[in-house]
C-alpha positions as CSV (number, residue, x, y, z in Angstrom):
1,M,108.5,99.4,105.1
2,F,105.6,101.7,106.0
3,N,104.0,101.2,102.6
4,R,104.3,97.4,103.0
5,Y,102.4,97.6,106.3
6,L,99.7,99.7,104.6
7,S,99.3,97.1,101.8
8,Y,98.8,94.4,104.5
9,L,96.3,96.6,106.2
10,D,94.4,97.0,102.9
11,I,94.1,93.3,102.6
12,I,92.8,92.9,106.1
13,L,90.3,95.7,105.8
14,E,89.0,94.4,102.5
15,F,88.4,91.0,104.1
16,I,86.6,92.4,107.1
17,S,84.5,94.8,105.0
18,K,83.2,91.9,102.8
19,W,82.3,89.7,105.7
20,T,80.7,92.5,107.8
21,C,78.8,94.0,104.9
22,S,80.6,97.3,105.4
23,P,81.8,98.4,101.9
24,Y,83.1,101.7,103.1
25,L,85.2,100.4,106.0
26,T,88.5,100.8,104.2
27,G,87.9,104.4,103.2
28,Y,86.6,105.3,106.7
29,F,89.6,103.9,108.5
30,K,92.0,105.7,106.1
31,D,90.2,108.9,106.6
32,I,90.8,108.6,110.4
33,C,94.5,107.8,109.8
34,S,94.9,110.8,107.5
35,Y,94.7,113.1,110.5
36,F,97.9,111.5,111.9
37,F,99.9,110.5,108.8
38,R,99.3,113.3,106.3
39,K,102.3,114.2,104.2
40,P,103.5,117.8,104.3
41,E,103.4,119.8,101.1
42,A,106.0,122.5,100.2
43,L,103.7,125.1,98.8
44,Q,104.8,128.3,100.5
45,H,106.8,129.6,97.6
46,L,104.0,129.1,95.0
47,K,101.7,131.8,93.9
48,K,98.0,131.0,94.2
49,M,96.7,130.0,90.8
50,N,93.5,131.9,89.9
51,F,91.6,128.9,88.4
52,R,88.3,127.8,89.8
53,I,85.1,126.0,88.7
54,D,81.6,127.2,89.5
55,F,79.6,124.3,90.9
56,D,76.6,123.6,93.2
57,A,78.3,122.7,96.5
58,K,75.1,121.5,98.1
59,L,74.2,119.2,95.2
60,L,77.8,117.8,95.2
61,K,77.6,117.0,98.9
62,K,74.1,115.6,98.6
63,Q,74.4,113.2,95.6
64,G,78.2,112.8,95.4
65,Y,78.7,114.3,92.0
66,V,77.8,117.4,90.0
67,K,78.0,118.4,86.4
68,T,79.2,121.8,85.4
69,Y,81.4,123.7,82.8
70,S,85.0,125.0,82.9
71,E,86.0,127.1,79.9
72,D,89.2,128.5,81.4
73,L,90.8,125.1,82.3
74,Y,89.6,123.6,79.0
75,K,91.3,126.3,76.9
76,E,94.4,126.3,79.1
77,F,95.2,122.7,78.4
78,L,93.7,122.1,75.0
79,P,97.0,123.0,73.1
80,Y,98.6,120.1,74.9
81,I,96.6,117.6,72.7
82,K,98.7,118.8,69.8
83,K,101.8,117.8,71.7
84,I,100.2,114.3,72.1
85,D,99.5,114.1,68.4
86,D,103.1,115.0,67.5
87,H,104.4,111.9,69.5
88,K,103.9,108.3,68.6
89,F,102.6,106.4,71.6
90,E,102.0,102.7,71.9
91,S,99.4,101.2,74.3
92,I,101.2,97.9,74.3
93,G,102.6,97.1,77.8
94,R,100.5,99.7,79.5
95,S,98.4,98.6,82.5
96,K,95.3,100.3,80.9
97,P,95.6,100.2,77.1
98,Y,92.1,101.6,76.8
99,F,92.8,104.7,79.0
100,Y,96.2,106.1,79.6
101,N,97.9,109.3,80.8
102,F,100.0,111.4,78.4
103,L,100.9,114.3,80.8
104,N,104.5,113.9,81.9
105,D,107.6,116.0,82.5
106,Q,109.4,114.7,79.4
107,I,107.1,116.2,76.8
108,G,104.8,118.2,79.0
109,G,107.2,120.9,80.0
110,E,105.3,124.0,81.1
111,Y,101.9,122.2,81.0
112,Y,103.2,119.6,83.4
113,Q,104.3,122.1,86.0
114,K,101.2,124.2,85.4
115,F,99.0,121.2,86.0
116,L,100.8,120.4,89.3
117,N,100.6,124.1,90.4
118,I,96.8,124.3,89.7
119,G,96.1,121.0,91.4
120,S,98.1,121.9,94.4
121,N,97.6,125.6,95.0
122,S,94.6,127.1,93.3
123,L,91.1,128.4,94.1
124,L,89.8,125.1,92.7
125,R,91.4,123.2,95.5
126,D,90.2,125.8,98.0
127,D,86.6,125.5,96.8
128,L,86.7,121.7,97.1
129,E,88.1,121.8,100.6
130,S,85.3,124.2,101.6
131,V,83.0,121.3,100.9
132,F,85.0,118.2,101.9
133,G,87.6,119.5,104.4
134,K,91.4,119.1,104.1
135,L,92.3,117.2,100.8
136,G,95.7,116.1,99.5
137,F,96.4,116.6,95.8
138,I,97.6,113.3,94.4
139,G,97.8,113.7,90.7
140,G,95.7,112.9,87.6
141,G,96.8,114.2,84.2
142,I,95.5,114.3,80.6
143,Y,94.1,111.0,79.6
144,R,93.5,109.6,76.1
145,S,91.0,106.8,75.3
146,P,91.8,105.6,71.8
147,G,88.9,105.1,69.3
148,N,87.6,101.6,68.9
149,S,89.0,100.5,72.2
150,V,86.1,98.2,72.9
151,N,86.7,95.3,75.3
152,D,83.4,93.6,75.7
153,N,84.7,90.1,76.2
154,F,87.2,90.9,78.9
155,P,86.3,94.2,80.7
156,K,88.7,95.0,83.5
157,G,89.9,97.7,85.8
158,S,88.1,101.0,85.6
159,Q,85.9,99.6,82.8
160,L,84.0,97.8,85.5
161,W,81.6,99.5,88.0
162,H,83.6,100.1,91.2
163,I,84.3,102.5,94.0
164,D,87.7,103.9,94.9
165,R,88.6,102.6,98.3
166,Y,91.4,105.0,99.1
167,S,89.1,107.3,101.1
168,L,85.4,108.3,101.6
169,K,86.6,111.6,100.2
170,T,88.2,110.7,96.9
171,I,87.4,113.7,94.7
172,K,88.0,113.6,90.9
173,V,87.5,116.5,88.6
174,F,87.0,115.3,85.0
175,I,87.2,118.1,82.3
176,N,86.4,117.2,78.7
177,L,89.2,118.3,76.3
178,S,87.1,116.9,73.4
179,E,83.4,116.4,72.8
180,I,82.2,113.2,74.5
181,T,79.2,111.3,73.3
182,E,77.5,108.1,74.4
183,E,79.4,106.3,71.7
184,M,82.7,107.6,72.9
185,G,82.5,105.9,76.3
186,P,81.8,108.5,79.0
187,T,82.5,108.2,82.6
188,R,79.3,107.1,84.3
189,I,78.4,107.5,88.0
190,I,75.6,106.5,90.3
191,A,74.6,108.9,93.1
192,S,76.0,108.2,96.6
193,N,72.6,107.5,98.2
194,H,71.8,104.9,95.5
195,S,75.4,103.5,95.6
196,I,75.2,102.9,99.4
197,K,72.0,100.8,99.0
198,L,73.5,98.8,96.1
199,L,76.8,98.2,97.9
200,K,75.2,97.0,101.1
201,N,73.1,94.6,99.0
202,S,76.2,93.5,97.1
203,F,78.2,92.6,100.2
204,F,75.2,90.8,101.7
205,R,74.9,88.6,98.5
206,R,78.7,88.1,98.6
207,V,78.6,86.7,102.1
208,F,75.7,84.4,101.5
209,R,76.9,83.4,98.0
210,R,73.7,84.1,96.2
211,N,73.6,83.2,92.5
212,N,71.7,86.2,91.1
213,I,74.7,88.5,91.0
214,A,76.6,90.8,88.7
215,K,80.4,90.8,89.3
216,G,82.3,94.0,89.4
217,V,85.7,94.9,90.9
218,K,87.2,93.4,94.0
219,G,84.2,91.6,95.3
220,L,81.6,94.1,94.1
221,Y,78.5,91.9,93.7
222,M,75.0,93.2,93.2
223,D,71.5,92.1,92.3
224,K,71.4,92.1,88.5
225,K,68.0,93.6,88.0
226,K,68.3,96.3,90.7
227,F,71.8,97.3,89.5
228,A,70.8,97.3,85.8
229,Y,68.0,99.8,86.6
230,Y,70.3,102.2,88.4
231,A,73.1,101.8,85.9
232,K,70.7,102.6,83.0
233,E,68.2,105.0,84.5
234,K,69.8,106.6,87.5
235,H,73.3,107.6,86.5
236,G,75.2,110.8,85.6
237,S,78.0,111.2,83.1
238,N,80.4,113.6,81.5
239,I,78.7,113.5,78.1
240,G,78.9,117.0,76.6
241,V,80.9,119.5,74.6
242,P,84.6,120.4,75.4
243,G,84.8,122.1,78.8
244,T,82.0,120.0,80.3
245,T,83.1,119.1,83.8
246,L,82.1,116.3,86.1
247,I,83.1,116.6,89.8
248,A,82.6,113.4,91.7
249,N,83.3,111.7,95.0
250,T,84.4,108.3,93.7
251,G,85.0,107.0,97.2
252,L,81.2,107.0,97.8
253,C,79.8,106.7,94.3
254,I,79.8,103.6,92.1
255,H,81.3,104.6,88.7
256,Q,83.0,103.3,85.6
257,G,84.9,104.5,82.5
258,S,83.0,102.9,79.6
259,N,84.3,101.6,76.3
260,N,85.1,104.1,73.4
261,R,83.1,102.6,70.5
262,S,83.7,105.5,68.2
263,S,86.5,106.0,65.7
264,N,87.6,109.2,67.5
265,D,90.0,109.5,70.5
266,R,88.6,110.8,73.7
267,F,90.6,113.3,75.9
268,I,90.0,114.4,79.4
269,L,91.8,116.5,82.0
270,L,91.7,114.9,85.5
271,F,92.5,116.4,88.9
272,H,92.6,113.9,91.7
273,Y,92.2,114.8,95.4
274,C,91.9,112.6,98.5
275,A,91.7,112.9,102.3
276,W,94.1,109.9,102.5
277,D,97.1,111.0,100.5
278,R,99.5,108.1,101.1
279,H,98.8,106.1,98.0
280,I,101.0,103.0,97.4
281,E,100.7,102.5,93.7
282,K,102.6,104.3,90.9
283,Q,103.7,107.4,92.8
284,K,106.4,109.8,91.7
285,P,108.1,112.1,94.1
286,D,108.0,115.7,92.9
287,L,110.8,117.7,94.4
288,L,109.3,121.1,93.4
289,L,106.0,120.6,95.3
290,G,107.0,118.1,97.9
291,I,104.2,115.8,97.0
292,N,103.9,112.3,95.5
293,T,101.8,112.5,92.4
294,R,99.9,109.4,91.3
295,F,100.1,108.1,87.7
296,L,102.3,111.0,86.5
297,K,105.5,109.5,84.9
């Protein structure tokens, strides 16, 4: 019942945000609610995991993302890719056939629990909370983007430029488990100060129904020329060798997961944190940690 009311609230906030040119209204409201409706986590019995990522906290806070390197986490989860190769997976019937999660408790075993423990109770989480305040760990996993998964005619979902409207503090940590090149379809992101300008413009054009627009996700409309400049010249990405890490506040920054045009599969490890931890979609209760993890099956 509570989640049903939240879904209605989402619809109302989306409508108001468009017609008041306030693209961050939904996330702002949820961040306020998070102080009153945060879910408890049963972490007392867990040992603190000694995994952390060195990053420039000032730069992360200033531009909304930072690129760094994490050798420890890359090496820790790299063997899991062999488990993926040993299983035959079909993308048919998946909500995102171009990008799907293979970390689960059925074949993940120790890696699955290790992932949950690191995400929930590690120095990595402590370091992120020192920048953004209290965050809930809501999941992520190991994602595979198959080679030749080009979808130019009908891009959808995370292939489109968008913001995550769960919270203004939606923090994602992308760690390359394979080399990622421009051809392999990296995650692209536009700095928060540029994103704010583009989004205000996009909602203004939405309200007054201007024709010179580029459509994105859920009413994300922007001036074509201005957006094309930022998307081409002013964006960051996770292009790099295995271990390359992109830490991003996707609640403030416009971003996309682009097409994999190469013949090789792309693998990333993703940790997802959020100030608003009451997600509605695709949650799985985890009795060990007392949390609802998102996208983990």
